[in-house]
Structures are given as structure tokens and as C-alpha cells.
N, CA, C and O of each residue as an XYZ file, in Angstrom:
448
protein
N     -45.843     59.063    -52.455
C     -46.594     57.486    -51.728
C     -45.916     57.848    -49.876
O     -44.755     57.674    -49.507
N     -47.086     58.372    -49.022
C     -46.696     57.596    -47.670
C     -47.159     56.547    -47.097
O     -48.073     55.741    -47.274
N     -45.953     56.819    -46.047
C     -46.382     55.112    -45.518
C     -46.771     55.903    -44.786
O     -46.599     57.121    -44.844
N     -47.860     54.746    -43.309
C     -48.371     55.167    -42.298
C     -47.676     54.536    -41.258
O     -47.583     53.309    -41.219
N     -47.227     55.199    -40.492
C     -46.153     55.080    -39.700
C     -46.455     53.997    -38.437
O     -46.016     52.936    -37.993
N     -47.680     55.161    -38.119
C     -48.883     54.545    -37.256
C     -48.327     53.096    -36.860
O     -47.632     52.533    -36.014
N     -49.247     52.803    -38.268
C     -49.894     51.350    -38.415
C     -48.861     50.209    -38.567
O     -48.926     48.980    -38.534
N     -47.420     51.553    -38.833
C     -46.467     49.544    -38.562
C     -45.893     49.691    -37.458
O     -45.566     48.692    -36.818
N     -45.544     51.450    -36.805
C     -45.193     50.745    -34.793
C     -46.080     50.094    -34.844
O     -45.833     48.970    -35.282
N     -47.432     50.351    -34.488
C     -48.025     48.868    -34.133
C     -47.935     47.992    -34.154
O     -47.673     47.108    -33.339
N     -48.163     48.063    -35.235
C     -48.126     46.308    -35.838
C     -46.683     45.547    -35.688
O     -46.604     44.325    -35.805
N     -45.554     46.372    -35.421
C     -44.027     46.257    -34.731
C     -44.560     45.447    -33.453
O     -44.419     44.231    -33.585
N     -45.057     45.797    -32.422
C     -45.656     45.989    -31.433
C     -46.182     44.827    -31.262
O     -45.657     43.849    -30.729
N     -47.491     44.944    -31.827
C     -48.207     43.877    -31.833
C     -48.222     41.816    -31.953
O     -48.848     40.858    -31.499
N     -46.710     42.221    -33.170
C     -45.742     41.256    -33.390
C     -45.159     40.343    -32.848
O     -45.214     39.114    -32.789
N     -44.111     41.834    -32.136
C     -43.347     41.146    -30.453
C     -44.308     40.882    -29.884
O     -44.331     39.679    -29.629
N     -45.250     41.463    -29.497
C     -46.176     40.755    -27.982
C     -46.442     39.045    -28.533
O     -46.232     38.087    -27.788
N     -46.990     38.898    -30.123
C     -46.463     37.356    -30.665
C     -45.772     36.454    -30.232
O     -45.858     35.331    -29.734
N     -44.795     37.476    -30.646
C     -43.738     35.936    -30.665
C     -43.041     36.008    -29.142
O     -42.068     35.275    -28.964
N     -43.434     36.747    -28.176
C     -43.044     36.559    -26.891
C     -44.355     35.650    -26.614
O     -43.939     34.651    -27.200
N     -45.126     35.420    -26.333
C     -46.607     34.384    -25.926
C     -46.293     33.284    -26.643
O     -46.797     32.228    -26.261
N     -45.461     33.266    -27.752
C     -45.439     31.634    -28.299
C     -44.583     31.560    -27.545
O     -44.771     30.727    -26.659
N     -42.768     32.637    -27.475
C     -42.095     31.172    -27.066
C     -42.490     31.489    -25.138
O     -41.792     30.932    -24.291
N     -43.250     32.096    -24.871
C     -43.556     31.361    -22.781
C     -44.313     30.155    -23.273
O     -44.171     28.993    -22.892
N     -45.018     30.553    -24.045
C     -45.819     28.986    -23.528
C     -44.848     28.006    -24.460
O     -45.668     27.139    -24.761
N     -44.037     27.750    -24.876
C     -43.128     26.637    -25.511
C     -42.860     26.430    -24.119
O     -43.204     25.487    -23.406
N     -42.167     27.494    -23.828
C     -41.447     27.110    -22.919
C     -42.186     26.143    -21.529
O     -41.656     25.385    -20.716
N     -43.634     26.586    -21.717
C     -44.222     26.031    -20.383
C     -44.535     25.069    -20.295
O     -44.681     24.295    -19.349
N     -44.702     25.011    -21.524
C     -44.970     22.791    -22.225
C     -44.106     22.514    -22.349
O     -44.364     21.354    -22.672
N     -42.411     22.609    -22.408
C     -41.438     21.703    -21.860
C     -40.978     22.070    -20.855
O     -39.796     21.728    -20.855
N     -41.275     22.679    -19.800
C     -41.996     23.110    -17.908
C     -42.375     21.655    -18.324
O     -41.453     20.930    -18.697
N     -43.833     21.086    -18.292
C     -44.221     20.279    -17.976
C     -43.889     19.211    -18.427
O     -43.904     18.259    -17.647
N     -43.304     18.897    -20.404
C     -42.893     17.359    -19.915
C     -41.450     17.008    -19.270
O     -40.776     15.981    -19.352
N     -41.239     18.146    -18.649
C     -39.840     17.599    -18.735
C     -39.965     17.557    -16.462
O     -39.104     17.150    -15.682
N     -40.947     17.974    -16.237
C     -41.748     17.676    -14.690
C     -42.056     15.647    -15.206
O     -41.932     14.531    -14.701
N     -42.340     16.063    -16.035
C     -43.545     14.367    -16.021
C     -43.055     13.549    -16.507
O     -43.753     12.565    -16.754
N     -41.633     13.529    -16.889
C     -40.448     13.105    -17.058
C     -39.955     12.165    -15.834
O     -39.741     10.953    -15.864
N     -39.825     13.148    -14.652
C     -38.700     12.715    -13.718
C     -39.689     12.217    -12.875
O     -39.478     11.443    -11.941
N     -41.450     12.947    -13.419
C     -41.837     11.813    -11.901
C     -41.756     11.012    -12.875
O     -40.574     10.743    -13.086
N     -42.323     10.593    -13.445
C     -42.231      8.809    -14.466
C     -40.828      8.166    -13.296
O     -40.707      7.346    -12.385
N     -40.070      9.055    -13.975
C     -38.396      8.015    -13.659
C     -38.388      7.554    -12.347
O     -38.294      6.378    -11.996
N     -38.541      9.016    -11.296
C     -39.079      8.599     -9.815
C     -39.844      7.195    -10.129
O     -39.278      6.147    -10.440
N     -40.943      7.349    -10.015
C     -41.470      6.332    -10.450
C     -41.245      4.787    -10.117
O     -41.441      4.076     -9.131
N     -40.654      4.573    -11.623
C     -39.845      3.540    -12.087
C     -39.321      3.397    -10.776
O     -39.866      2.672     -9.944
N     -38.299      4.046    -10.552
C     -36.986      4.053     -9.576
C     -37.927      3.053     -8.077
O     -38.049      1.836     -7.939
N     -38.240      3.762     -7.524
C     -39.602      2.918     -6.494
C     -39.482      1.794     -6.229
O     -38.980      1.227     -5.259
N     -40.286      1.205     -7.730
C     -40.733     -0.213     -8.365
C     -40.056     -0.787     -8.154
O     -40.296     -1.909     -7.709
N     -38.642     -0.267     -8.388
C     -37.349     -1.135     -8.577
C     -36.830     -1.222     -7.657
O     -36.094     -2.209     -7.653
N     -36.802     -0.388     -6.343
C     -36.182     -0.754     -4.758
C     -36.496     -1.491     -4.651
O     -36.092     -2.617     -4.942
N     -37.843     -0.920     -3.917
C     -39.260     -1.676     -3.775
C     -39.741     -3.273     -4.040
O     -40.167     -4.078     -3.212
N     -39.514     -3.453     -5.540
C     -40.259     -4.816     -5.655
C     -41.260     -5.248     -5.398
O     -40.981     -6.169     -4.630
N     -42.502     -5.214     -5.538
C     -44.105     -5.209     -4.976
C     -43.682     -6.704     -5.506
O     -44.000     -6.529     -6.682
N     -43.401     -7.474     -5.484
C     -43.543     -8.673     -5.185
C     -44.825     -9.417     -4.735
O     -45.157    -10.437     -5.338
N     -46.005     -8.659     -3.068
C     -46.761     -9.739     -2.891
C     -47.824     -8.186     -2.959
O     -47.480     -7.006     -2.897
N     -49.301     -8.864     -3.120
C     -50.561     -8.368     -3.825
C     -51.429     -9.117     -2.277
O     -51.276    -10.189     -1.692
N     -52.670     -7.512     -1.969
C     -53.769     -7.966     -1.911
C     -54.076     -7.623     -2.670
O     -53.472     -6.824     -3.386
N     -55.705     -8.307     -2.942
C     -56.504     -7.733     -4.220
C     -58.142     -7.737     -3.899
O     -59.169     -7.896     -4.558
N     -57.774     -7.452     -2.414
C     -59.221     -7.222     -1.325
C     -59.217     -6.809     -0.463
O     -59.871     -7.300      0.457
N     -58.512     -5.742     -0.316
C     -57.978     -4.896      1.407
C     -59.629     -4.591      1.563
O     -60.679     -4.721      0.934
N     -59.167     -4.150      2.701
C     -60.008     -3.705      4.578
C     -60.076     -2.798      3.332
O     -59.213     -2.869      2.457
N     -61.271     -1.818      3.258
C     -61.596     -0.117      2.651
C     -61.195      0.726      3.634
O     -61.440      0.350      4.780
N     -60.609      1.833      3.485
C     -59.779      2.183      5.167
C     -60.508      3.167      5.486
O     -61.040      3.807      4.579
N     -60.726      3.553      6.919
C     -61.366      4.662      7.305
C     -59.887      5.751      7.840
O     -58.669      5.697      8.013
N     -61.165      6.770      7.930
C     -60.125      8.042      8.265
C     -59.810      7.892      9.383
O     -60.245      6.856      9.886
N     -58.919      8.822     10.316
C     -57.501      8.556      9.590
C     -57.530      7.001      9.359
O     -58.250      6.222      9.984
N     -56.285      6.533      7.976
C     -56.330      5.720      7.935
C     -54.514      4.896      8.560
O     -53.414      5.427      8.409
N     -54.749      3.768      9.114
C     -52.795      3.020      9.731
C     -52.677      2.802      8.362
O     -53.805      2.617      7.906
N     -51.812      2.741      7.494
C     -50.858      1.170      6.354
C     -50.923      0.679      7.107
O     -50.926      0.948      8.308
N     -51.033     -0.701      6.210
C     -50.554     -2.282      7.285
C     -49.387     -1.950      6.713
O     -48.385     -1.909      7.427
N     -49.326     -1.750      5.783
C     -47.739     -2.180      4.917
C     -47.108     -0.845      4.059
O     -47.604      0.120      3.478
N     -45.932     -1.273      4.279
C     -44.686      0.049      2.405
C     -45.200     -0.292      1.251
O     -44.841     -1.341      0.716
N     -45.974      0.398      0.767
C     -45.725     -0.032     -0.959
C     -47.469      0.833     -1.331
O     -48.042      1.630     -0.588
N     -47.829      0.449     -2.355
C     -48.146      0.582     -4.158
C     -49.916      0.540     -3.199
O     -50.263     -0.542     -2.724
N     -50.769      1.681     -3.047
C     -52.130      1.678     -2.616
C     -52.348      2.164     -4.379
O     -51.774      2.969     -5.112
N     -53.711      1.008     -4.584
C     -54.328      1.308     -5.717
C     -55.567      1.467     -5.822
O     -56.356      0.536     -5.978
N     -55.857      2.593     -5.751
C     -57.520      3.048     -6.260
C     -58.120      3.250     -7.421
O     -57.674      3.457     -8.549
N     -59.943      3.103     -6.693
C     -60.708      3.081     -8.291
C     -60.082      4.150     -9.219
O     -59.236      4.786     -8.591
N     -60.232      4.629    -10.705
C     -60.213      5.189    -11.641
C     -58.531      5.344    -11.796
O     -58.133      6.288    -12.480
N     -57.431      4.343    -11.111
C     -56.526      3.926    -11.178
C     -55.557      5.156    -10.953
O     -55.111      5.880    -11.843
N     -55.301      5.263     -9.531
C     -55.349      6.256     -8.794
C     -54.112      5.750     -7.919
O     -54.375      4.990     -6.987
N     -53.025      6.046     -8.106
C     -51.532      5.623     -7.271
C     -51.372      6.053     -6.099
O     -52.001      7.102     -6.235
N     -50.912      6.075     -4.711
C     -50.398      6.467     -3.190
C     -49.389      5.349     -3.452
O     -49.434      4.172     -3.810
N     -48.362      6.341     -3.076
C     -47.437      4.646     -2.105
C     -47.335      5.844     -0.227
O     -46.898      6.961      0.050
N     -48.123      4.552      0.668
C     -47.618      5.247      1.869
C     -46.786      4.356      1.962
O     -46.143      3.721      1.126
N     -46.869      4.341      3.693
C     -45.656      4.617      4.287
C     -46.132      3.770      6.035
O     -46.575      4.317      7.046
N     -45.756      2.074      5.744
C     -46.531      1.114      7.596
C     -45.954      2.035      9.017
O     -45.025      2.552      9.638
N     -47.582      1.678      8.873
C     -46.919      2.519     10.222
C     -48.046      4.391     10.150
O     -48.871      4.825     10.955
N     -47.687      4.805      9.245
C     -48.236      5.897      9.373
C     -49.470      6.247      9.191
O     -50.056      5.575      8.343
N     -50.243      7.308      9.842
C     -51.850      6.917     10.080
C     -51.750      8.156      9.053
O     -50.731      8.816      9.256
N     -52.861      8.816      7.602
C     -52.974      9.334      7.242
C     -54.574      9.528      7.291
O     -55.323      8.644      7.708
N     -55.087     10.984      6.745
C     -55.770     11.579      7.633
C     -56.528     12.275      5.524
O     -55.991     12.780      4.538
N     -58.238     11.750      5.978
C     -58.403     12.632      4.605
C     -58.100     12.822      3.971
O     -57.980     12.179      2.928
N     -57.513     14.763      4.485
C     -57.460     15.231      3.487
C     -56.213     14.731      2.712
O     -56.473     14.305      1.587
N     -54.605     14.688      3.176
C     -53.623     13.671      2.386
C     -54.194     12.686      2.026
O     -54.367     12.481      3.227
N     -54.875     11.494      1.348
C     -55.110     11.196      0.232
C     -55.483     11.760     -0.776
O     -56.638     12.181     -0.831
N     -54.891     11.867     -1.491
C     -55.964     12.207     -2.857
C     -56.241     11.204     -3.281
O     -56.864     10.967     -2.247
N     -56.380     10.356     -3.831
C     -57.092      9.451     -4.134
C     -58.412      8.719     -2.827
O     -58.321      8.109     -1.761
N     -59.842      9.360     -3.920
C     -60.973      8.699     -3.051
C     -61.473      7.856     -3.319
O     -60.530      7.182     -3.733
N     -62.529      7.117     -3.462
C     -62.949      5.849     -3.658
C     -63.053      4.897     -2.715
O     -63.134      4.786     -1.491
N     -63.014      4.024     -4.030
C     -62.402      1.958     -3.210
C     -61.349      1.491     -3.704
O     -61.308      0.989     -4.827
N     -60.530      1.579     -3.059
C     -59.414      1.207     -2.569
C     -58.736     -0.248     -2.973
O     -58.344     -0.902     -2.007
N     -58.550     -0.830     -4.269
C     -58.886     -2.204     -4.980
C     -57.461     -2.983     -4.819
O     -57.664     -4.125     -5.232
N     -56.367     -2.878     -4.475
C     -55.305     -3.535     -5.110
C     -54.443     -2.467     -3.764
O     -54.453     -1.237     -3.707
N     -53.816     -3.360     -2.883
C     -52.130     -3.218     -2.600
C     -50.810     -4.425     -3.103
O     -50.748     -5.652     -3.024
N     -49.958     -3.473     -3.578
C     -48.561     -3.620     -3.654
C     -47.587     -3.765     -2.324
O     -47.954     -3.263     -1.262
N     -46.698     -4.266     -2.398
C     -46.093     -4.911     -1.039
C     -45.212     -5.186     -1.214
O     -45.293     -5.731     -2.314
N     -43.772     -5.251     -0.749
C     -42.494     -6.420     -0.749
C     -42.589     -7.410      0.199
O     -43.194     -7.331      1.269
N     -41.997     -8.305     -0.213
C     -42.429     -9.866      0.542
C     -42.282     -9.652      1.844
O     -43.015     -9.458      2.813
N     -40.964     -9.752      1.582
C     -40.537     -9.285      3.828
C     -40.968     -8.324      4.209
O     -39.948     -7.728      4.556
N     -41.968     -7.542      4.464
C     -42.582     -7.284      5.697
C     -43.786     -8.071      6.485
O     -44.622     -8.869      6.062
N     -43.607     -7.664      7.486
C     -43.871     -8.321      8.263
C     -46.373     -8.646      8.404
O     -47.372     -8.004      8.731
N     -46.084     -9.696      8.008
C     -47.136     -9.942      8.305
C     -48.408    -10.154      8.955
O     -49.349    -10.637      8.326
């Protein structure tokens, strides 16, 4: 009985590529998971540092360029959140959140 060496070699290469592909996908998913974890940590640290204790529930809708009236957390439709700084001017291409501005959370010591 003679073994087919070509088939064995091709199978070894294919299984090797499959294992390499699985390892690459696994490491990519791990990177994405750690990135999300870091972003969540940074977000919670910002919220702790600024203590957004004042809220505006019906803010004026932004016209571009938009001059942020407060340093704080701006919540748009579809639960889209941006952190903007008072006095900074933002163009429409800089604003990742489009739609209606629903709420502004800011620190109470800001000039009103």
C-alpha cells in the first residue's frame, strides 16, 4: 500500500493555514475587546473627574460652525455622545453625531 505524499503535503499546508487564520482572528478579536475596555475606562474617568451635575434637557440645536456653550457631555439622538469644550468651534465634519441634540450635561461651576 503506497501513500499519496502529494495529498499529505497539501493537507499539511492547508491545516497550517487554517490554524494560522484562527490564531489571527482570535488575536484581532482580543485587540478589539481590550480597545473597548480602555475606551470605557477613559469615559468613566472623565465622568468622575468632571462630575456632570447640571443638565439642560431642551438645548438650542447646533448650527455649524457650532460654538459649545459648556464643557461637558452632549447627548444626541440615537444615544450618540460627544464631549465638547466650552468656547471651541466645531464644524459639521468634526461632529460624529448628527441629528437632534437632546441633552447637555456639564459641571455646575461653569459660567452660566
